[in-house]
Structures are given as C-alpha cells and as structure tokens.
ChimeraX commands (.cxc) that place a marker at each C-alpha (Angstrom):
marker #1 position -34.15,-29.60,127.28 radius 0.5
marker #1 position -34.71,-26.26,128.65 radius 0.5
marker #1 position -37.60,-25.59,131.12 radius 0.5
marker #1 position -39.36,-23.19,128.70 radius 0.5
marker #1 position -39.26,-25.65,126.01 radius 0.5
marker #1 position -41.00,-28.58,128.14 radius 0.5
marker #1 position -43.77,-25.99,129.16 radius 0.5
marker #1 position -44.40,-25.05,125.64 radius 0.5
marker #1 position -44.83,-28.54,124.65 radius 0.5
marker #1 position -47.01,-29.11,127.62 radius 0.5
marker #1 position -49.00,-26.17,126.78 radius 0.5
marker #1 position -49.32,-27.09,123.23 radius 0.5
marker #1 position -50.60,-30.56,123.97 radius 0.5
marker #1 position -53.04,-29.24,126.49 radius 0.5
marker #1 position -54.59,-26.90,123.72 radius 0.5
marker #1 position -54.59,-29.45,120.99 radius 0.5
marker #1 position -56.29,-32.00,123.38 radius 0.5
marker #1 position -58.73,-29.22,124.60 radius 0.5
marker #1 position -59.63,-28.56,121.05 radius 0.5
marker #1 position -59.68,-31.68,119.86 radius 0.5
marker #1 position -63.44,-33.34,118.95 radius 0.5
marker #1 position -65.60,-33.76,116.19 radius 0.5
marker #1 position -66.05,-30.74,113.52 radius 0.5
marker #1 position -69.76,-30.61,114.03 radius 0.5
marker #1 position -69.61,-28.01,111.16 radius 0.5
marker #1 position -73.13,-26.83,111.84 radius 0.5
marker #1 position -75.11,-30.15,110.40 radius 0.5
marker #1 position -72.64,-30.96,107.59 radius 0.5
marker #1 position -71.94,-34.45,106.98 radius 0.5
marker #1 position -68.38,-35.55,108.42 radius 0.5
marker #1 position -66.14,-38.37,108.05 radius 0.5
marker #1 position -66.63,-41.24,110.22 radius 0.5
marker #1 position -63.03,-42.13,110.84 radius 0.5
marker #1 position -61.96,-41.90,114.62 radius 0.5
marker #1 position -58.78,-39.47,115.07 radius 0.5
marker #1 position -55.49,-41.40,115.48 radius 0.5
marker #1 position -54.16,-41.24,118.92 radius 0.5
marker #1 position -50.87,-39.89,117.71 radius 0.5
marker #1 position -52.61,-36.67,117.07 radius 0.5
marker #1 position -52.94,-36.50,120.82 radius 0.5
marker #1 position -49.24,-36.94,121.68 radius 0.5
marker #1 position -46.69,-34.37,121.17 radius 0.5
marker #1 position -43.85,-35.15,118.56 radius 0.5
marker #1 position -40.22,-35.25,119.79 radius 0.5
marker #1 position -39.86,-31.60,119.34 radius 0.5
marker #1 position -43.12,-31.07,121.52 radius 0.5
marker #1 position -45.23,-29.80,118.74 radius 0.5
marker #1 position -48.30,-31.65,117.94 radius 0.5
marker #1 position -49.37,-33.40,114.96 radius 0.5
marker #1 position -52.26,-30.96,113.67 radius 0.5
marker #1 position -53.05,-32.47,110.62 radius 0.5
marker #1 position -55.36,-34.93,112.19 radius 0.5
marker #1 position -56.93,-32.44,114.72 radius 0.5
marker #1 position -60.41,-31.46,114.59 radius 0.5
marker #1 position -62.40,-28.63,116.11 radius 0.5
marker #1 position -66.07,-28.23,117.35 radius 0.5
marker #1 position -67.41,-24.87,115.81 radius 0.5
marker #1 position -70.82,-23.59,116.94 radius 0.5
marker #1 position -72.71,-20.93,115.26 radius 0.5
marker #1 position -73.23,-17.56,117.67 radius 0.5
marker #1 position -76.29,-16.24,115.22 radius 0.5
marker #1 position -77.87,-16.50,112.03 radius 0.5
marker #1 position -78.21,-13.91,108.91 radius 0.5
marker #1 position -81.39,-12.43,108.07 radius 0.5
marker #1 position -81.28,-11.65,104.50 radius 0.5
marker #1 position -84.52,-11.30,103.25 radius 0.5
marker #1 position -85.72,-9.31,99.84 radius 0.5
marker #1 position -86.67,-6.14,100.53 radius 0.5
marker #1 position -85.53,-5.98,104.01 radius 0.5
marker #1 position -82.54,-4.63,105.89 radius 0.5
marker #1 position -79.87,-7.34,106.60 radius 0.5
marker #1 position -79.55,-8.32,110.11 radius 0.5
marker #1 position -77.10,-10.50,112.02 radius 0.5
marker #1 position -79.37,-11.83,115.06 radius 0.5
marker #1 position -77.23,-12.74,117.67 radius 0.5
marker #1 position -78.19,-15.71,119.92 radius 0.5
marker #1 position -79.10,-14.47,123.35 radius 0.5
marker #1 position -76.33,-16.36,125.04 radius 0.5
marker #1 position -73.75,-14.28,123.15 radius 0.5
marker #1 position -75.18,-10.69,123.18 radius 0.5
marker #1 position -72.98,-9.46,126.02 radius 0.5
marker #1 position -70.29,-9.82,123.28 radius 0.5
marker #1 position -71.87,-6.87,121.39 radius 0.5
marker #1 position -71.24,-4.29,124.04 radius 0.5
marker #1 position -69.92,-1.13,122.41 radius 0.5
marker #1 position -70.35,-2.90,118.95 radius 0.5
marker #1 position -72.75,0.31,118.24 radius 0.5
marker #1 position -69.26,2.31,118.11 radius 0.5
marker #1 position -67.95,0.18,115.18 radius 0.5
marker #1 position -68.32,1.42,111.52 radius 0.5
marker #1 position -67.63,-1.85,110.02 radius 0.5
marker #1 position -68.00,-5.79,111.27 radius 0.5
marker #1 position -66.24,-8.56,110.00 radius 0.5
marker #1 position -68.81,-11.53,109.77 radius 0.5
marker #1 position -67.19,-15.06,109.89 radius 0.5
marker #1 position -70.06,-17.35,108.58 radius 0.5
marker #1 position -70.44,-21.06,107.01 radius 0.5
marker #1 position -71.35,-21.90,103.65 radius 0.5
marker #1 position -73.81,-24.29,105.16 radius 0.5
marker #1 position -76.00,-24.97,102.24 radius 0.5
marker #1 position -72.58,-26.19,100.37 radius 0.5
marker #1 position -71.31,-28.45,103.00 radius 0.5
marker #1 position -71.16,-32.09,101.49 radius 0.5
marker #1 position -68.20,-34.27,101.79 radius 0.5
marker #1 position -67.55,-34.02,97.76 radius 0.5
marker #1 position -67.58,-30.06,97.88 radius 0.5
marker #1 position -64.94,-30.31,100.96 radius 0.5
marker #1 position -62.94,-32.20,98.54 radius 0.5
marker #1 position -62.78,-29.71,95.70 radius 0.5
marker #1 position -59.32,-28.14,95.81 radius 0.5
marker #1 position -59.03,-26.53,92.35 radius 0.5
marker #1 position -61.67,-24.63,90.41 radius 0.5
marker #1 position -62.28,-22.51,87.51 radius 0.5
marker #1 position -62.61,-18.99,88.84 radius 0.5
marker #1 position -66.46,-17.96,88.87 radius 0.5
marker #1 position -67.33,-21.43,87.51 radius 0.5
marker #1 position -65.86,-20.15,83.89 radius 0.5
marker #1 position -63.82,-22.95,82.29 radius 0.5
marker #1 position -62.12,-20.23,80.16 radius 0.5
marker #1 position -60.52,-19.12,83.42 radius 0.5
marker #1 position -57.35,-21.29,84.28 radius 0.5
marker #1 position -57.98,-24.03,86.83 radius 0.5
marker #1 position -56.79,-22.22,90.21 radius 0.5
marker #1 position -56.31,-23.54,93.58 radius 0.5
marker #1 position -59.50,-22.67,95.91 radius 0.5
marker #1 position -57.03,-20.93,98.37 radius 0.5
marker #1 position -56.22,-18.73,95.64 radius 0.5
marker #1 position -60.13,-17.76,94.97 radius 0.5
marker #1 position -63.27,-16.90,96.87 radius 0.5
marker #1 position -64.85,-20.32,95.79 radius 0.5
marker #1 position -67.33,-21.81,98.49 radius 0.5
marker #1 position -66.00,-25.05,97.81 radius 0.5
marker #1 position -63.07,-25.81,100.21 radius 0.5
marker #1 position -61.98,-28.08,103.03 radius 0.5
marker #1 position -63.60,-25.78,105.56 radius 0.5
marker #1 position -66.66,-23.80,104.31 radius 0.5
marker #1 position -65.80,-20.51,106.29 radius 0.5
marker #1 position -66.85,-17.54,104.45 radius 0.5
marker #1 position -65.52,-13.78,105.77 radius 0.5
marker #1 position -67.37,-10.56,104.58 radius 0.5
marker #1 position -66.55,-6.94,105.91 radius 0.5
marker #1 position -70.01,-5.00,106.46 radius 0.5
marker #1 position -70.90,-1.54,107.12 radius 0.5
marker #1 position -72.80,-1.39,110.47 radius 0.5
marker #1 position -76.23,0.38,110.09 radius 0.5
marker #1 position -77.56,0.14,114.02 radius 0.5
marker #1 position -77.02,-2.39,116.95 radius 0.5
marker #1 position -80.06,-3.00,118.94 radius 0.5
marker #1 position -81.08,-5.86,121.32 radius 0.5
marker #1 position -78.82,-8.26,120.17 radius 0.5
marker #1 position -79.34,-7.66,116.35 radius 0.5
marker #1 position -76.80,-5.69,114.10 radius 0.5
marker #1 position -78.40,-4.23,110.98 radius 0.5
marker #1 position -75.84,-4.13,108.34 radius 0.5
marker #1 position -75.46,-2.54,104.79 radius 0.5
marker #1 position -75.55,-6.23,102.92 radius 0.5
marker #1 position -73.80,-9.39,102.32 radius 0.5
marker #1 position -73.41,-12.04,100.17 radius 0.5
marker #1 position -74.91,-14.94,102.21 radius 0.5
marker #1 position -78.18,-16.60,102.32 radius 0.5
marker #1 position -81.11,-16.09,104.81 radius 0.5
marker #1 position -80.56,-18.38,107.70 radius 0.5
marker #1 position -76.66,-18.79,107.45 radius 0.5
marker #1 position -74.78,-19.51,110.59 radius 0.5
marker #1 position -72.85,-17.01,112.11 radius 0.5
marker #1 position -69.23,-18.54,113.39 radius 0.5
marker #1 position -67.99,-14.93,114.59 radius 0.5
marker #1 position -67.77,-11.21,114.39 radius 0.5
marker #1 position -64.90,-8.98,114.70 radius 0.5
marker #1 position -64.86,-5.26,114.62 radius 0.5
marker #1 position -63.84,-3.87,111.12 radius 0.5
marker link #1:1,2 radius 0.2
marker link #1:2,3 radius 0.2
marker link #1:3,4 radius 0.2
marker link #1:4,5 radius 0.2
marker link #1:5,6 radius 0.2
marker link #1:6,7 radius 0.2
marker link #1:7,8 radius 0.2
marker link #1:8,9 radius 0.2
marker link #1:9,10 radius 0.2
marker link #1:10,11 radius 0.2
marker link #1:11,12 radius 0.2
marker link #1:12,13 radius 0.2
marker link #1:13,14 radius 0.2
marker link #1:14,15 radius 0.2
marker link #1:15,16 radius 0.2
marker link #1:16,17 radius 0.2
marker link #1:17,18 radius 0.2
marker link #1:18,19 radius 0.2
marker link #1:19,20 radius 0.2
marker link #1:20,21 radius 0.2
marker link #1:21,22 radius 0.2
marker link #1:22,23 radius 0.2
marker link #1:23,24 radius 0.2
marker link #1:24,25 radius 0.2
marker link #1:25,26 radius 0.2
marker link #1:26,27 radius 0.2
marker link #1:27,28 radius 0.2
marker link #1:28,29 radius 0.2
marker link #1:29,30 radius 0.2
marker link #1:30,31 radius 0.2
marker link #1:31,32 radius 0.2
marker link #1:32,33 radius 0.2
marker link #1:33,34 radius 0.2
marker link #1:34,35 radius 0.2
marker link #1:35,36 radius 0.2
marker link #1:36,37 radius 0.2
marker link #1:37,38 radius 0.2
marker link #1:38,39 radius 0.2
marker link #1:39,40 radius 0.2
marker link #1:40,41 radius 0.2
marker link #1:41,42 radius 0.2
marker link #1:42,43 radius 0.2
marker link #1:43,44 radius 0.2
marker link #1:44,45 radius 0.2
marker link #1:45,46 radius 0.2
marker link #1:46,47 radius 0.2
marker link #1:47,48 radius 0.2
marker link #1:48,49 radius 0.2
marker link #1:49,50 radius 0.2
marker link #1:50,51 radius 0.2
marker link #1:51,52 radius 0.2
marker link #1:52,53 radius 0.2
marker link #1:53,54 radius 0.2
marker link #1:54,55 radius 0.2
marker link #1:55,56 radius 0.2
marker link #1:56,57 radius 0.2
marker link #1:57,58 radius 0.2
marker link #1:58,59 radius 0.2
marker link #1:59,60 radius 0.2
marker link #1:60,61 radius 0.2
marker link #1:61,62 radius 0.2
marker link #1:62,63 radius 0.2
marker link #1:63,64 radius 0.2
marker link #1:64,65 radius 0.2
marker link #1:65,66 radius 0.2
marker link #1:66,67 radius 0.2
marker link #1:67,68 radius 0.2
marker link #1:68,69 radius 0.2
marker link #1:69,70 radius 0.2
marker link #1:70,71 radius 0.2
marker link #1:71,72 radius 0.2
marker link #1:72,73 radius 0.2
marker link #1:73,74 radius 0.2
marker link #1:74,75 radius 0.2
marker link #1:75,76 radius 0.2
marker link #1:76,77 radius 0.2
marker link #1:77,78 radius 0.2
marker link #1:78,79 radius 0.2
marker link #1:79,80 radius 0.2
marker link #1:80,81 radius 0.2
marker link #1:81,82 radius 0.2
marker link #1:82,83 radius 0.2
marker link #1:83,84 radius 0.2
marker link #1:84,85 radius 0.2
marker link #1:85,86 radius 0.2
marker link #1:86,87 radius 0.2
marker link #1:87,88 radius 0.2
marker link #1:88,89 radius 0.2
marker link #1:89,90 radius 0.2
marker link #1:90,91 radius 0.2
marker link #1:91,92 radius 0.2
marker link #1:92,93 radius 0.2
marker link #1:93,94 radius 0.2
marker link #1:94,95 radius 0.2
marker link #1:95,96 radius 0.2
marker link #1:96,97 radius 0.2
marker link #1:97,98 radius 0.2
marker link #1:98,99 radius 0.2
marker link #1:99,100 radius 0.2
marker link #1:100,101 radius 0.2
marker link #1:101,102 radius 0.2
marker link #1:102,103 radius 0.2
marker link #1:103,104 radius 0.2
marker link #1:104,105 radius 0.2
marker link #1:105,106 radius 0.2
marker link #1:106,107 radius 0.2
marker link #1:107,108 radius 0.2
marker link #1:108,109 radius 0.2
marker link #1:109,110 radius 0.2
marker link #1:110,111 radius 0.2
marker link #1:111,112 radius 0.2
marker link #1:112,113 radius 0.2
marker link #1:113,114 radius 0.2
marker link #1:114,115 radius 0.2
marker link #1:115,116 radius 0.2
marker link #1:116,117 radius 0.2
marker link #1:117,118 radius 0.2
marker link #1:118,119 radius 0.2
marker link #1:119,120 radius 0.2
marker link #1:120,121 radius 0.2
marker link #1:121,122 radius 0.2
marker link #1:122,123 radius 0.2
marker link #1:123,124 radius 0.2
marker link #1:124,125 radius 0.2
marker link #1:125,126 radius 0.2
marker link #1:126,127 radius 0.2
marker link #1:127,128 radius 0.2
marker link #1:128,129 radius 0.2
marker link #1:129,130 radius 0.2
marker link #1:130,131 radius 0.2
marker link #1:131,132 radius 0.2
marker link #1:132,133 radius 0.2
marker link #1:133,134 radius 0.2
marker link #1:134,135 radius 0.2
marker link #1:135,136 radius 0.2
marker link #1:136,137 radius 0.2
marker link #1:137,138 radius 0.2
marker link #1:138,139 radius 0.2
marker link #1:139,140 radius 0.2
marker link #1:140,141 radius 0.2
marker link #1:141,142 radius 0.2
marker link #1:142,143 radius 0.2
marker link #1:143,144 radius 0.2
marker link #1:144,145 radius 0.2
marker link #1:145,146 radius 0.2
marker link #1:146,147 radius 0.2
marker link #1:147,148 radius 0.2
marker link #1:148,149 radius 0.2
marker link #1:149,150 radius 0.2
marker link #1:150,151 radius 0.2
marker link #1:151,152 radius 0.2
marker link #1:152,153 radius 0.2
marker link #1:153,154 radius 0.2
marker link #1:154,155 radius 0.2
marker link #1:155,156 radius 0.2
marker link #1:156,157 radius 0.2
marker link #1:157,158 radius 0.2
marker link #1:158,159 radius 0.2
marker link #1:159,160 radius 0.2
marker link #1:160,161 radius 0.2
marker link #1:161,162 radius 0.2
marker link #1:162,163 radius 0.2
marker link #1:163,164 radius 0.2
marker link #1:164,165 radius 0.2
marker link #1:165,166 radius 0.2
marker link #1:166,167 radius 0.2
marker link #1:167,168 radius 0.2
marker link #1:168,169 radius 0.2
marker link #1:169,170 radius 0.2
marker link #1:170,171 radius 0.2
view
C-alpha cells in the first residue's frame, strides 16, 4: 500500500474516533444502543463505517425571538471571540436545532406531505424544509442589523424564542 493511503486511513480513523460519542442533540432523546465496535475500525480500504458514527453537538448561543422586540442571537460568552469582525458582514447563516421537535418518532419520519397538506405528493424529507428529519438541523440566512457585546441583532428568523444556535457562518 502506498504511504499516502496508509496515512489517509490512519487520519480518517483518528478523526472518526475523535468525533465518535453520544449525539446529545441538546436535550433530545437518543437511542440507547451502544455503537458497534466495527464503527471504530477502518475497513480494508482504510475508510470508517460512518453509518454507525455519532457526534456531540453543543449550542453556541440562543435565539431571542419575542413579539414586538428585535430578533437577537445571543452568543454564549465562551464563543464571543468568534464574532470578531462580524459587524462587517451584511448577512449571517444561522444553523440551529429544531429543539421543540426532537423526539425519536419525529426523527424517524422520512416522507412527508409538504406543508402538511395531504393534497401535496408524499415527498422525502431531504427534498423538503420539513422540521421532521433524522437530524433536526435548520439553516436560515438572515440580514445582520447590528453586532454588540456578544449579541447579533438580525432582521428575522423562523425559529422560536430560546432555540439553540449550533453555528454561525458569514452570509
């Protein structure tokens, strides 16, 4: 085996082992089954069996979306250094968790009638914006109005007050 392939397999195995853990999903219920040890071992071609991998996700802040008030992204103090120069961004991509939808049953839904209308054809969740999906991740691009003291004021977002923010990216 060429040296590059061996190193690539080792790095892939190391990355998968480092990432493996319980998907805490911010308070959602999880499967109690332990991951199989085969997921920790590289296949013959050096790749990991990612179908059994799990990852830990931690919120970096919370969305404040209260009627009559500007929408704010409140970033936890630990993560505020990551906002450096955010005031120069016109838009921000907010990655958030559908925390009020997190149940094993809703994570198992793979087909829906779009917009909950049975007249719409049954469609796979990956082809929709359905909040029911295996990983309850949502993404919204928002206009940045201001950034001050760990808080980003945005034009609006379709998330509930108290929704956990998973990550931010400049838009």
